[in-house]
C-alpha positions in Angstrom: 210.1 -9.4 -55.7 206.8 -7.3 -56.8 205.8 -9.6 -59.3 206.1 -12.8 -56.7 204.3 -11.0 -54.3 201.7 -9.9 -56.9 201.3 -13.9 -57.9 201.0 -14.5 -54.3 198.0 -12.2 -53.9 195.9 -14.9 -51.9 198.5 -15.0 -49.0 196.7 -11.9 -48.1 193.0 -13.7 -46.6 195.4 -16.4 -45.0 197.3 -13.8 -42.8 194.4 -13.3 -41.0 193.0 -17.2 -40.6 197.1 -17.6 -39.4 196.9 -15.0 -36.6 193.2 -16.8 -35.7 195.1 -19.7 -35.6 198.0 -18.5 -33.5 195.4 -17.2 -30.6 194.2 -20.6 -29.9 196.8 -21.8 -27.5 195.7 -18.6 -25.5 192.0 -18.7 -26.6 191.9 -22.7 -25.3 193.8 -21.9 -21.8 196.8 -23.5 -22.8 198.7 -20.6 -21.9 197.9 -18.8 -18.7 200.9 -17.1 -17.4 201.4 -14.6 -20.1 198.0 -13.7 -20.0 196.1 -12.9 -23.4 198.1 -10.3 -24.2 200.6 -11.9 -26.8 197.6 -13.9 -28.8 196.4 -10.1 -30.1 199.9 -9.1 -30.5 200.1 -12.0 -32.7 197.0 -11.4 -34.9 197.7 -7.6 -34.9 201.4 -8.7 -36.0 199.4 -11.0 -38.8 196.8 -7.6 -39.8 200.3 -5.5 -40.4 202.0 -8.1 -42.8 198.6 -8.7 -44.6 198.7 -4.5 -45.1 202.2 -4.3 -46.2 201.5 -7.1 -48.7 198.5 -5.4 -49.9 200.1 -2.3 -50.3 203.2 -3.4 -52.7 200.2 -5.4 -54.6 198.3 -2.3 -54.6 201.5 -0.1 -56.2 202.6 -3.0 -58.8 199.0 -3.1 -60.2 198.1 0.2 -60.5 199.0 0.8 -64.0 198.2 -2.9 -65.2 195.4 -4.4 -66.4 193.1 -6.7 -64.3 194.6 -10.0 -64.1 193.2 -13.4 -62.8 194.3 -16.5 -61.0 192.3 -19.5 -61.6 192.2 -22.7 -59.0 190.6 -25.8 -60.2 189.1 -27.3 -57.3 186.7 -30.0 -58.8 187.1 -31.5 -62.2 184.7 -34.1 -63.2 182.8 -34.7 -67.1 181.5 -31.1 -67.6 181.7 -29.8 -64.1 184.5 -27.4 -63.3 184.2 -25.7 -60.1 187.2 -23.4 -59.5 188.2 -20.0 -57.7 189.0 -17.4 -59.4 190.9 -14.2 -57.8 191.0 -10.8 -59.5 194.2 -8.6 -59.2 193.4 -5.1 -60.0 193.3 -1.7 -58.3 189.7 -2.0 -57.4 189.9 -5.2 -55.9 193.2 -4.9 -54.1 192.4 -1.5 -53.0 188.9 -3.0 -51.4 191.2 -5.6 -49.9 194.0 -2.9 -48.7 190.8 -1.1 -46.9 189.4 -4.3 -45.1 193.1 -4.9 -43.7 193.5 -1.3 -42.6 190.2 -0.9 -41.0 190.9 -4.3 -39.4 194.3 -2.9 -38.0 192.6 0.1 -36.6 190.0 -1.9 -34.9 192.6 -4.0 -33.4 194.5 -1.4 -31.8 191.4 0.2 -30.5 190.5 -3.8 -29.0 193.7 -3.6 -27.1 192.5 -0.9 -24.6 188.6 -1.6 -24.6 189.6 -5.4 -24.2 192.3 -5.0 -21.5 190.8 -6.7 -18.9 188.6 -9.1 -20.6 189.5 -12.7 -19.8 188.7 -14.0 -23.5 190.5 -10.9 -25.1 192.8 -14.0 -27.1 189.8 -15.6 -28.3 187.9 -11.9 -29.5 191.4 -11.4 -31.4 191.2 -14.7 -32.9 187.4 -14.4 -34.0 188.7 -10.8 -35.4 191.3 -12.6 -37.5 188.6 -15.2 -38.9 186.2 -11.9 -39.9 189.1 -10.5 -41.8 190.1 -13.2 -43.2 186.5 -13.7 -44.9 186.3 -10.0 -45.9 190.0 -9.8 -47.6 188.8 -12.8 -49.5 185.2 -11.3 -50.7 187.5 -8.6 -51.9 189.4 -10.1 -54.3 187.4 -13.0 -55.3 186.2 -13.4 -58.7 184.1 -16.5 -58.2 180.2 -16.6 -57.2 181.3 -20.1 -55.4 184.1 -18.7 -53.4 182.0 -15.4 -52.2 179.3 -17.9 -51.2 181.6 -19.7 -49.3 183.0 -16.6 -47.5 179.7 -15.3 -47.2 178.9 -18.0 -45.1 182.1 -17.5 -43.2 180.9 -13.9 -42.6 178.0 -15.2 -41.2 179.3 -17.7 -38.7 181.5 -14.9 -37.7 178.6 -12.6 -36.8 177.2 -14.9 -34.7 180.4 -15.8 -32.8 181.2 -12.1 -32.6 177.9 -11.1 -31.2 177.5 -13.9 -28.9 180.7 -13.4 -27.4 179.8 -12.3 -23.7 177.6 -15.8 -23.9 176.8 -15.6 -20.1 174.3 -12.9 -21.0 170.9 -14.1 -22.1 170.1 -11.4 -24.2 173.4 -12.2 -26.0 172.6 -15.3 -26.8 169.7 -14.2 -28.2 171.0 -11.7 -30.2 173.9 -14.1 -31.7 171.1 -16.3 -32.1 168.7 -14.0 -34.4 171.4 -12.2 -36.0 172.7 -16.1 -37.2 169.0 -16.8 -38.4 167.9 -13.7 -40.0 171.3 -14.2 -42.4 170.8 -17.9 -42.9 167.6 -17.5 -45.1 169.8 -15.2 -47.2 172.8 -17.5 -47.2 170.1 -20.5 -48.5 168.6 -18.4 -51.0 171.8 -17.5 -52.7 172.6 -21.1 -52.7 169.5 -22.0 -54.8 170.6 -19.5 -56.8 174.1 -20.5 -57.3 173.3 -23.8 -58.1 170.7 -22.5 -60.9 173.2 -20.4 -62.3 176.0 -23.1 -62.4 173.4 -24.9 -64.8 172.5 -22.4 -67.0 175.6 -20.4 -67.5 178.1 -23.9 -66.9 180.7 -21.3 -64.8 180.6 -19.4 -61.8 182.9 -17.1 -62.1 181.7 -13.3 -62.5 183.9 -12.6 -65.5 182.2 -15.5 -67.6 178.8 -14.8 -66.0 179.3 -11.3 -67.3 179.7 -12.6 -71.0 177.2 -15.2 -70.3 174.3 -12.6 -69.5 175.0 -10.5 -72.9 173.4 -13.5 -75.0 171.4 -15.3 -72.1 167.7 -15.7 -73.1 166.0 -16.5 -70.0 162.1 -16.4 -69.1 160.7 -13.6 -67.2 159.8 -15.9 -64.4 163.4 -18.0 -64.3 165.6 -14.7 -64.8 163.4 -13.2 -61.9 163.4 -16.0 -59.8 167.0 -16.3 -60.2 167.9 -12.5 -59.6 165.9 -12.8 -56.1 167.6 -15.7 -54.9 171.1 -13.9 -56.0 170.3 -10.9 -53.9 169.2 -12.2 -50.7 172.5 -13.0 -49.2 173.9 -9.7 -49.8 170.9 -7.9 -49.1 170.6 -9.4 -45.4 174.6 -8.7 -45.0 173.6 -4.9 -45.7 170.6 -4.9 -43.1 168.1 -4.0 -45.6 164.8 -4.4 -45.6 163.5 -6.9 -44.5 166.2 -8.7 -42.9 167.3 -5.6 -41.2 166.1 -7.2 -37.7 169.3 -8.7 -36.9 170.8 -5.5 -36.6 170.3 -3.6 -33.4 170.6 -6.6 -31.7 174.0 -7.3 -33.2 175.3 -4.0 -31.2 175.5 -6.5 -27.8 179.0 -7.5 -29.1 182.0 -5.9 -28.4 182.4 -2.2 -30.0 185.5 -3.0 -32.2 183.6 -5.8 -33.5 180.7 -3.3 -34.1 183.1 -0.9 -36.0 183.9 -3.9 -38.9 180.6 -5.2 -38.9 178.6 -2.5 -39.1 181.0 -0.8 -41.5 182.7 -3.3 -43.9 180.1 -6.3 -43.8 177.6 -3.9 -45.3 180.1 -2.6 -48.1 180.7 -6.1 -48.5 177.1 -7.2 -49.8 177.0 -4.0 -51.8 180.2 -5.1 -53.4 179.1 -8.7 -54.2 175.5 -7.1 -55.6 177.7 -4.7 -58.2 179.6 -7.6 -59.4 176.2 -9.6 -59.8 174.6 -6.7 -61.9 175.1 -8.1 -65.5 173.3 -11.0 -64.3 170.7 -9.2 -61.8 170.1 -6.7 -65.2 168.6 -9.9 -66.9 165.0 -9.3 -64.7 163.8 -5.7 -64.6 161.9 -6.6 -61.9 165.1 -7.7 -59.4 166.3 -4.1 -60.9 163.0 -2.6 -59.2 163.1 -4.8 -55.9 166.2 -4.0 -55.3 165.5 -0.1 -55.6 162.3 -0.5 -53.6 164.3 -2.1 -50.6 166.8 0.5 -50.8 164.4 3.3 -50.8 162.5 1.3 -47.6 165.8 0.8 -45.2 167.0 4.5 -46.2 163.5 6.2 -45.5 162.9 3.4 -42.1 166.1 4.4 -40.8 165.6 8.0 -41.0 162.7 7.4 -39.0 164.0 5.6 -36.3 164.6 7.6 -33.1 167.6 6.8 -30.9 166.1 5.9 -27.1 168.7 8.5 -26.0 166.9 11.4 -27.8 163.6 10.2 -26.2 
């Protein structure tokens, strides 16, 4: 049974998406008599199932070497676009952390959003958010990771703009979306370039390619800068930090997920890309500078409540 659940680990990100789909009748107002709470319970149930499934996989994979599940998406001539999933204690543990924090956020939201007329829509968005983050945790494919980062950008826009009747909220959601889109577009350019140079977008293949790759300093630097754009935007690093304060206009339970797990997801992606980024010393230096400027700048910001 545990082996079957181990091979079915790709279900876990889908649980959050299923929970989001189950909330649609309440989110769209098709069901009104029961109120929005049943939708919240459906989404909460799917998160519990995802957490239990992940717990079994985590225990089963603890003493096993890393495994890879490969799903071919497009195969034409020399083009092979595949989605790779990594099963290891690190990836499964990261996925478990995402589902646990999502579960805690949803439990908190049951009380926080109790009297909100759009409670069902909020829980549906949390399920969508959870699915994207869980997928990033076990993804061993840069192409899949890019698609899931795009889902996070959309999720951030919808969650920050949840109370869309307020003009300030609309402005905050727009700024967060556009700032992250800049990073996503640059990452897409890097993904296309890397697929041409390396012939594969799986992180394990990219690590092997980077050991023998010979790129000119200019190409390596431009490629590295393009690859770090989206993760640093997700982490709200300088100069992509402008959206973070405005993002607090969204509901607090969503801020718990966005301000903790999404930042970790960006750093997690950068760690997987490190073999490619190491091809350019300039890229590593830029990462250090951006992290330093962000840390120093954040430490100098004074809260309005303290002034």
